[in-house]
N, CA, C and O atoms as a CHARMM CRD file, in Angstrom:
* protein
*
  244
    1    1 MET  N     13.45600 -26.68400   6.92000 PROA 1      0.00000
    2    1 MET  CA    13.33200 -26.33700   5.78400 PROA 1      0.00000
    3    1 MET  C     11.95200 -25.48800   5.65700 PROA 1      0.00000
    4    1 MET  O     10.97800 -25.77300   6.35300 PROA 1      0.00000
    5    2 GLU  N     11.94000 -24.31000   4.61900 PROA 2      0.00000
    6    2 GLU  CA    11.33100 -23.52900   4.48400 PROA 2      0.00000
    7    2 GLU  C      9.45300 -24.10300   4.33100 PROA 2      0.00000
    8    2 GLU  O      9.04400 -25.23300   4.06800 PROA 2      0.00000
    9    3 LYS  N      8.81500 -23.09600   4.55400 PROA 3      0.00000
   10    3 LYS  CA     7.08700 -23.98700   4.36100 PROA 3      0.00000
   11    3 LYS  C      7.01100 -23.13700   3.10800 PROA 3      0.00000
   12    3 LYS  O      5.83900 -23.24800   2.74900 PROA 3      0.00000
   13    4 ASN  N      7.61800 -22.38100   2.29100 PROA 4      0.00000
   14    4 ASN  CA     7.25600 -21.70000   0.71500 PROA 4      0.00000
   15    4 ASN  C      8.14400 -21.80400   0.07000 PROA 4      0.00000
   16    4 ASN  O      9.12900 -22.22700   0.67600 PROA 4      0.00000
   17    5 VAL  N      8.30600 -21.56800  -1.13800 PROA 5      0.00000
   18    5 VAL  CA     9.58200 -21.27700  -2.19600 PROA 5      0.00000
   19    5 VAL  C      8.77600 -19.85200  -2.85500 PROA 5      0.00000
   20    5 VAL  O      7.58500 -19.81800  -3.16200 PROA 5      0.00000
   21    6 SER  N      9.62600 -18.86200  -2.96200 PROA 6      0.00000
   22    6 SER  CA     9.06900 -17.54700  -3.35000 PROA 6      0.00000
   23    6 SER  C      8.73800 -17.66700  -4.54100 PROA 6      0.00000
   24    6 SER  O      9.24500 -18.64800  -5.08500 PROA 6      0.00000
   25    7 LYS  N      8.00900 -16.98300  -5.23800 PROA 7      0.00000
   26    7 LYS  CA     8.28500 -16.44300  -6.92700 PROA 7      0.00000
   27    7 LYS  C      9.35800 -16.48700  -7.48900 PROA 7      0.00000
   28    7 LYS  O      9.41200 -16.97000  -8.62000 PROA 7      0.00000
   29    8 GLU  N     10.49900 -16.00000  -6.85800 PROA 8      0.00000
   30    8 GLU  CA    11.62700 -15.71600  -7.15200 PROA 8      0.00000
   31    8 GLU  C     12.37300 -17.44000  -7.56900 PROA 8      0.00000
   32    8 GLU  O     12.38800 -17.99900  -8.66500 PROA 8      0.00000
   33    9 GLN  N     12.73100 -17.75500  -6.70900 PROA 9      0.00000
   34    9 GLN  CA    13.30600 -19.15700  -6.74500 PROA 9      0.00000
   35    9 GLN  C     12.33500 -20.37900  -7.16900 PROA 9      0.00000
   36    9 GLN  O     12.82400 -21.49700  -7.33100 PROA 9      0.00000
   37   10 TRP  N     11.02100 -20.16000  -7.33800 PROA 10     0.00000
   38   10 TRP  CA    11.06200 -21.11000  -8.39200 PROA 10     0.00000
   39   10 TRP  C     11.17800 -20.72500 -10.05400 PROA 10     0.00000
   40   10 TRP  O     11.14400 -21.57000 -10.94900 PROA 10     0.00000
   41   11 VAL  N     11.31900 -19.29500 -10.25100 PROA 11     0.00000
   42   11 VAL  CA    11.28400 -18.74600 -11.45300 PROA 11     0.00000
   43   11 VAL  C     12.80200 -19.37900 -11.77500 PROA 11     0.00000
   44   11 VAL  O     13.09400 -20.02100 -12.78400 PROA 11     0.00000
   45   12 ALA  N     13.43400 -19.13600 -10.98900 PROA 12     0.00000
   46   12 ALA  CA    15.16700 -19.31900 -10.72500 PROA 12     0.00000
   47   12 ALA  C     15.12800 -20.96500 -11.04200 PROA 12     0.00000
   48   12 ALA  O     15.83800 -21.26900 -12.00000 PROA 12     0.00000
   49   13 MET  N     14.57800 -21.83400 -10.54400 PROA 13     0.00000
   50   13 MET  CA    14.45900 -23.35700 -10.92700 PROA 13     0.00000
   51   13 MET  C     14.32200 -23.29400 -12.78800 PROA 13     0.00000
   52   13 MET  O     15.06400 -23.79600 -13.63200 PROA 13     0.00000
   53   14 PHE  N     13.15300 -22.52700 -12.94100 PROA 14     0.00000
   54   14 PHE  CA    12.51100 -23.33400 -14.29300 PROA 14     0.00000
   55   14 PHE  C     14.04100 -22.54900 -14.88800 PROA 14     0.00000
   56   14 PHE  O     14.89800 -23.32300 -15.31600 PROA 14     0.00000
   57   15 GLN  N     14.24000 -21.57800 -14.89700 PROA 15     0.00000
   58   15 GLN  CA    15.59600 -20.82200 -15.71600 PROA 15     0.00000
   59   15 GLN  C     16.77100 -21.66600 -15.48500 PROA 15     0.00000
   60   15 GLN  O     17.48300 -21.97900 -16.44000 PROA 15     0.00000
   61   16 GLU  N     17.01500 -22.03700 -14.36300 PROA 16     0.00000
   62   16 GLU  CA    18.15800 -23.53200 -14.66700 PROA 16     0.00000
   63   16 GLU  C     18.17400 -24.36400 -15.29000 PROA 16     0.00000
   64   16 GLU  O     19.16000 -24.77600 -15.90100 PROA 16     0.00000
   65   17 ILE  N     16.74000 -24.97000 -15.29600 PROA 17     0.00000
   66   17 ILE  CA    16.93900 -25.75800 -16.41000 PROA 17     0.00000
   67   17 ILE  C     16.31200 -25.43500 -18.01700 PROA 17     0.00000
   68   17 ILE  O     15.87800 -26.30500 -18.77200 PROA 17     0.00000
   69   18 GLY  N     16.36800 -24.31900 -18.24300 PROA 18     0.00000
   70   18 GLY  CA    16.44200 -23.56400 -19.14100 PROA 18     0.00000
   71   18 GLY  C     15.21500 -23.64100 -20.00900 PROA 18     0.00000
   72   18 GLY  O     15.08900 -23.90100 -21.20600 PROA 18     0.00000
   73   19 LEU  N     14.38200 -23.35300 -19.10700 PROA 19     0.00000
   74   19 LEU  CA    12.67500 -22.60800 -20.07200 PROA 19     0.00000
   75   19 LEU  C     12.80600 -21.14100 -19.85700 PROA 19     0.00000
   76   19 LEU  O     12.82000 -20.35500 -18.91000 PROA 19     0.00000
   77   20 SER  N     12.88800 -21.11900 -21.05100 PROA 20     0.00000
   78   20 SER  CA    12.20700 -19.42900 -21.69200 PROA 20     0.00000
   79   20 SER  C     11.08600 -18.78500 -20.96000 PROA 20     0.00000
   80   20 SER  O     10.39700 -19.50000 -20.23300 PROA 20     0.00000
   81   21 GLU  N     10.79900 -17.40300 -21.07500 PROA 21     0.00000
   82   21 GLU  CA     9.73800 -16.57200 -20.80800 PROA 21     0.00000
   83   21 GLU  C      8.08500 -17.43300 -21.19400 PROA 21     0.00000
   84   21 GLU  O      7.04200 -17.36400 -20.54300 PROA 21     0.00000
   85   22 GLU  N      8.35000 -18.16600 -22.40700 PROA 22     0.00000
   86   22 GLU  CA     7.73700 -17.98400 -23.46600 PROA 22     0.00000
   87   22 GLU  C      6.95300 -19.91500 -22.77400 PROA 22     0.00000
   88   22 GLU  O      5.79000 -20.31700 -22.81700 PROA 22     0.00000
   89   23 GLN  N      8.01200 -20.50400 -22.32200 PROA 23     0.00000
   90   23 GLN  CA     7.97800 -21.66000 -21.80300 PROA 23     0.00000
   91   23 GLN  C      6.88000 -21.82200 -20.17900 PROA 23     0.00000
   92   23 GLN  O      6.03600 -22.62000 -19.77200 PROA 23     0.00000
   93   24 MET  N      7.52400 -20.56100 -19.67500 PROA 24     0.00000
   94   24 MET  CA     7.29100 -20.73300 -18.46800 PROA 24     0.00000
   95   24 MET  C      5.73700 -20.32000 -18.52500 PROA 24     0.00000
   96   24 MET  O      4.96700 -20.58800 -17.60300 PROA 24     0.00000
   97   25 MET  N      5.38800 -19.70900 -19.57800 PROA 25     0.00000
   98   25 MET  CA     3.66300 -19.36900 -19.60800 PROA 25     0.00000
   99   25 MET  C      2.97700 -20.26400 -19.80700 PROA 25     0.00000
  100   25 MET  O      1.87200 -20.47200 -19.30500 PROA 25     0.00000
  101   26 ALA  N      3.82800 -21.21300 -20.93300 PROA 26     0.00000
  102   26 ALA  CA     3.34400 -22.52100 -21.05700 PROA 26     0.00000
  103   26 ALA  C      2.41400 -23.24000 -20.46400 PROA 26     0.00000
  104   26 ALA  O      1.24200 -23.59700 -20.58500 PROA 26     0.00000
  105   27 TRP  N      3.72200 -23.36900 -19.49300 PROA 27     0.00000
  106   27 TRP  CA     3.33600 -24.09200 -18.31000 PROA 27     0.00000
  107   27 TRP  C      2.15200 -23.40300 -17.06500 PROA 27     0.00000
  108   27 TRP  O      1.67900 -24.12100 -16.18400 PROA 27     0.00000
  109   28 HSD  N      2.02200 -22.83500 -17.11700 PROA 28     0.00000
  110   28 HSD  CA     0.89900 -21.55600 -16.28600 PROA 28     0.00000
  111   28 HSD  C     -0.44200 -22.02100 -17.02100 PROA 28     0.00000
  112   28 HSD  O     -1.44300 -22.37900 -16.40000 PROA 28     0.00000
  113   29 GLN  N     -0.35400 -21.97900 -18.33800 PROA 29     0.00000
  114   29 GLN  CA    -1.71900 -21.82200 -19.17600 PROA 29     0.00000
  115   29 GLN  C     -2.10800 -23.60100 -19.23000 PROA 29     0.00000
  116   29 GLN  O     -3.11700 -24.05300 -19.77100 PROA 29     0.00000
  117   30 VAL  N     -1.35700 -24.18500 -18.73800 PROA 30     0.00000
  118   30 VAL  CA    -1.73900 -25.61500 -19.02800 PROA 30     0.00000
  119   30 VAL  C     -2.27000 -25.90100 -17.73200 PROA 30     0.00000
  120   30 VAL  O     -3.33200 -26.47500 -17.49100 PROA 30     0.00000
  121   31 PHE  N     -1.29200 -25.37300 -16.78000 PROA 31     0.00000
  122   31 PHE  CA    -1.80100 -25.74400 -15.17100 PROA 31     0.00000
  123   31 PHE  C     -3.53200 -24.93700 -14.95000 PROA 31     0.00000
  124   31 PHE  O     -4.57500 -25.41000 -14.49800 PROA 31     0.00000
  125   32 GLU  N     -3.26500 -23.82200 -15.39600 PROA 32     0.00000
  126   32 GLU  CA    -4.72000 -22.84900 -15.64500 PROA 32     0.00000
  127   32 GLU  C     -5.85600 -23.76700 -16.49700 PROA 32     0.00000
  128   32 GLU  O     -7.01200 -23.62800 -16.09900 PROA 32     0.00000
  129   33 THR  N     -5.70700 -24.40900 -17.28400 PROA 33     0.00000
  130   33 THR  CA    -7.06200 -25.21800 -18.05300 PROA 33     0.00000
  131   33 THR  C     -7.16300 -26.23900 -17.26900 PROA 33     0.00000
  132   33 THR  O     -8.29800 -26.42600 -16.83100 PROA 33     0.00000
  133   34 ARG  N     -5.96500 -27.32000 -16.78300 PROA 34     0.00000
  134   34 ARG  CA    -6.50500 -28.40500 -16.39900 PROA 34     0.00000
  135   34 ARG  C     -6.81700 -28.12400 -15.07700 PROA 34     0.00000
  136   34 ARG  O     -7.95000 -28.56500 -14.88200 PROA 34     0.00000
  137   35 HSD  N     -6.36500 -27.59700 -14.05000 PROA 35     0.00000
  138   35 HSD  CA    -6.65000 -27.20100 -13.02400 PROA 35     0.00000
  139   35 HSD  C     -6.53600 -25.87000 -11.87500 PROA 35     0.00000
  140   35 HSD  O     -5.84300 -25.66600 -10.87800 PROA 35     0.00000
  141   36 PRO  N     -7.34800 -25.29300 -12.42200 PROA 36     0.00000
  142   36 PRO  CA    -7.76300 -24.03400 -12.26000 PROA 36     0.00000
  143   36 PRO  C     -7.79700 -23.48200 -10.23300 PROA 36     0.00000
  144   36 PRO  O     -7.39100 -22.45900  -9.68200 PROA 36     0.00000
  145   37 GLU  N     -8.44800 -24.68700  -9.70100 PROA 37     0.00000
  146   37 GLU  CA    -8.25300 -23.83500  -8.88400 PROA 37     0.00000
  147   37 GLU  C     -7.25200 -23.82200  -8.14100 PROA 37     0.00000
  148   37 GLU  O     -6.90300 -22.86900  -7.44500 PROA 37     0.00000
  149   38 VAL  N     -6.29900 -25.68500  -8.29600 PROA 38     0.00000
  150   38 VAL  CA    -5.07400 -25.62900  -8.03200 PROA 38     0.00000
  151   38 VAL  C     -4.09800 -24.92800  -8.26200 PROA 38     0.00000
  152   38 VAL  O     -3.11700 -24.78100  -7.53300 PROA 38     0.00000
  153   39 HSD  N     -4.37100 -24.28900  -9.63000 PROA 39     0.00000
  154   39 HSD  CA    -3.05900 -23.09000  -9.84600 PROA 39     0.00000
  155   39 HSD  C     -3.51300 -21.92500  -9.31600 PROA 39     0.00000
  156   39 HSD  O     -2.64100 -21.12400  -9.65300 PROA 39     0.00000
  157   40 ASP  N     -4.42000 -21.26700  -8.63100 PROA 40     0.00000
  158   40 ASP  CA    -4.86700 -20.49200  -8.35700 PROA 40     0.00000
  159   40 ASP  C     -4.59500 -20.10300  -6.51600 PROA 40     0.00000
  160   40 ASP  O     -4.63900 -18.99200  -5.98800 PROA 40     0.00000
  161   41 GLN  N     -4.28100 -21.62200  -5.77900 PROA 41     0.00000
  162   41 GLN  CA    -3.71400 -21.89400  -4.68800 PROA 41     0.00000
  163   41 GLN  C     -2.50500 -22.04100  -4.61200 PROA 41     0.00000
  164   41 GLN  O     -2.06800 -22.09000  -3.46300 PROA 41     0.00000
  165   42 PHE  N     -1.74700 -22.13800  -5.47500 PROA 42     0.00000
  166   42 PHE  CA    -0.16700 -22.39900  -5.95500 PROA 42     0.00000
  167   42 PHE  C      0.21000 -21.05800  -5.94900 PROA 42     0.00000
  168   42 PHE  O      1.20900 -20.70000  -5.32600 PROA 42     0.00000
  169   43 LEU  N     -0.50700 -20.25400  -6.59900 PROA 43     0.00000
  170   43 LEU  CA     0.28700 -18.83300  -7.04300 PROA 43     0.00000
  171   43 LEU  C     -0.11200 -18.14100  -5.81500 PROA 43     0.00000
  172   43 LEU  O      0.63000 -17.16200  -5.74600 PROA 43     0.00000
  173   44 ALA  N     -0.91500 -18.15200  -4.80100 PROA 44     0.00000
  174   44 ALA  CA    -1.55500 -17.84100  -3.20000 PROA 44     0.00000
  175   44 ALA  C      0.08800 -18.48000  -2.43600 PROA 44     0.00000
  176   44 ALA  O      0.84200 -17.71500  -1.83500 PROA 44     0.00000
  177   45 TRP  N      0.34600 -19.77900  -2.60000 PROA 45     0.00000
  178   45 TRP  CA     1.41000 -20.25000  -1.84000 PROA 45     0.00000
  179   45 TRP  C      2.35700 -19.62200  -1.94200 PROA 45     0.00000
  180   45 TRP  O      2.87600 -19.35900  -0.85700 PROA 45     0.00000
  181   46 LEU  N      3.10200 -19.04400  -3.23500 PROA 46     0.00000
  182   46 LEU  CA     4.15300 -18.28200  -3.78000 PROA 46     0.00000
  183   46 LEU  C      4.20200 -17.26900  -2.89300 PROA 46     0.00000
  184   46 LEU  O      5.24900 -16.90400  -2.35700 PROA 46     0.00000
  185   47 GLY  N      3.14600 -16.79100  -2.70000 PROA 47     0.00000
  186   47 GLY  CA     3.38300 -15.58600  -1.92500 PROA 47     0.00000
  187   47 GLY  C      2.58100 -14.30200  -2.65900 PROA 47     0.00000
  188   47 GLY  O      2.20300 -13.39100  -1.92200 PROA 47     0.00000
  189   48 MET  N      2.33500 -14.22600  -4.00800 PROA 48     0.00000
  190   48 MET  CA     1.94300 -13.53400  -4.49900 PROA 48     0.00000
  191   48 MET  C      0.87200 -12.95600  -4.31000 PROA 48     0.00000
  192   48 MET  O     -0.15100 -13.52300  -3.92800 PROA 48     0.00000
  193   49 SER  N      0.99300 -11.61300  -4.58600 PROA 49     0.00000
  194   49 SER  CA    -0.50200 -10.65500  -4.21500 PROA 49     0.00000
  195   49 SER  C     -2.14900 -11.03900  -5.06900 PROA 49     0.00000
  196   49 SER  O     -2.06800 -11.33500  -6.26100 PROA 49     0.00000
  197   50 GLU  N     -3.08000 -11.02200  -4.63600 PROA 50     0.00000
  198   50 GLU  CA    -4.14900 -11.34000  -5.03900 PROA 50     0.00000
  199   50 GLU  C     -4.02200 -10.52500  -6.71300 PROA 50     0.00000
  200   50 GLU  O     -4.35900 -11.10600  -7.74500 PROA 50     0.00000
  201   51 ALA  N     -3.54100  -9.28300  -6.68000 PROA 51     0.00000
  202   51 ALA  CA    -3.55100  -8.79600  -7.65500 PROA 51     0.00000
  203   51 ALA  C     -2.59100  -9.75700  -9.15300 PROA 51     0.00000
  204   51 ALA  O     -2.82000 -10.04400 -10.32800 PROA 51     0.00000
  205   52 ASP  N     -1.49400  -9.94300  -8.15200 PROA 52     0.00000
  206   52 ASP  CA    -0.91900 -10.66600  -9.16800 PROA 52     0.00000
  207   52 ASP  C     -1.28600 -12.12000  -9.79100 PROA 52     0.00000
  208   52 ASP  O     -1.11700 -12.64700 -10.89100 PROA 52     0.00000
  209   53 ILE  N     -1.87500 -12.51700  -8.55200 PROA 53     0.00000
  210   53 ILE  CA    -2.77100 -13.73000  -8.92000 PROA 53     0.00000
  211   53 ILE  C     -3.59100 -13.80300 -10.50300 PROA 53     0.00000
  212   53 ILE  O     -3.65500 -14.50800 -11.51100 PROA 53     0.00000
  213   54 VAL  N     -4.08500 -12.67100  -9.97100 PROA 54     0.00000
  214   54 VAL  CA    -5.69700 -12.36000 -10.89300 PROA 54     0.00000
  215   54 VAL  C     -4.67100 -12.01900 -12.67400 PROA 54     0.00000
  216   54 VAL  O     -5.14700 -12.34800 -13.76100 PROA 54     0.00000
  217   55 ASP  N     -3.62200 -11.49600 -12.55400 PROA 55     0.00000
  218   55 ASP  CA    -2.67500 -11.08400 -13.52100 PROA 55     0.00000
  219   55 ASP  C     -2.40600 -11.71900 -14.26800 PROA 55     0.00000
  220   55 ASP  O     -2.51100 -11.35800 -15.44000 PROA 55     0.00000
  221   56 VAL  N     -1.86100 -13.15400 -13.87700 PROA 56     0.00000
  222   56 VAL  CA    -1.20000 -14.08800 -14.11400 PROA 56     0.00000
  223   56 VAL  C     -2.42800 -15.13000 -14.74100 PROA 56     0.00000
  224   56 VAL  O     -2.28100 -15.68200 -15.83100 PROA 56     0.00000
  225   57 ARG  N     -3.52600 -15.29500 -13.98400 PROA 57     0.00000
  226   57 ARG  CA    -4.58500 -16.25300 -14.57300 PROA 57     0.00000
  227   57 ARG  C     -5.16700 -15.58600 -15.55800 PROA 57     0.00000
  228   57 ARG  O     -5.50900 -16.36600 -16.44700 PROA 57     0.00000
  229   58 ASN  N     -5.41500 -14.53500 -15.77600 PROA 58     0.00000
  230   58 ASN  CA    -5.97300 -13.42600 -16.86500 PROA 58     0.00000
  231   58 ASN  C     -5.22500 -13.70000 -18.59900 PROA 58     0.00000
  232   58 ASN  O     -5.73500 -13.71300 -19.71900 PROA 58     0.00000
  233   59 ARG  N     -3.83500 -13.88700 -18.11100 PROA 59     0.00000
  234   59 ARG  CA    -2.99800 -13.88700 -19.19900 PROA 59     0.00000
  235   59 ARG  C     -2.88000 -15.33800 -19.20500 PROA 59     0.00000
  236   59 ARG  O     -2.16700 -15.70600 -20.13900 PROA 59     0.00000
  237   60 CYS  N     -3.28400 -16.19800 -18.56200 PROA 60     0.00000
  238   60 CYS  CA    -3.18700 -17.85000 -18.89000 PROA 60     0.00000
  239   60 CYS  C     -4.36500 -18.21700 -19.57100 PROA 60     0.00000
  240   60 CYS  O     -4.45400 -19.35600 -20.02800 PROA 60     0.00000
  241   61 ARG  N     -5.61900 -17.10000 -19.74900 PROA 61     0.00000
  242   61 ARG  CA    -6.70900 -17.65200 -20.47900 PROA 61     0.00000
  243   61 ARG  C     -6.97100 -17.14700 -22.11600 PROA 61     0.00000
  244   61 ARG  O     -7.90800 -17.61300 -22.76300 PROA 61     0.00000
């Protein structure tokens, strides 16, 4: 079993269930609003760079 799921694999799963880019961003916004620290940890778990994490989190605010 893989320890992590990559960002690309996560996005592919969201796309497979029919989520648009806008809906994926809405999901991130809810995550950031309700659980900012855990959202940060999740993005790091995906293997995203610190710069990309900061970018995603800033776009969610």
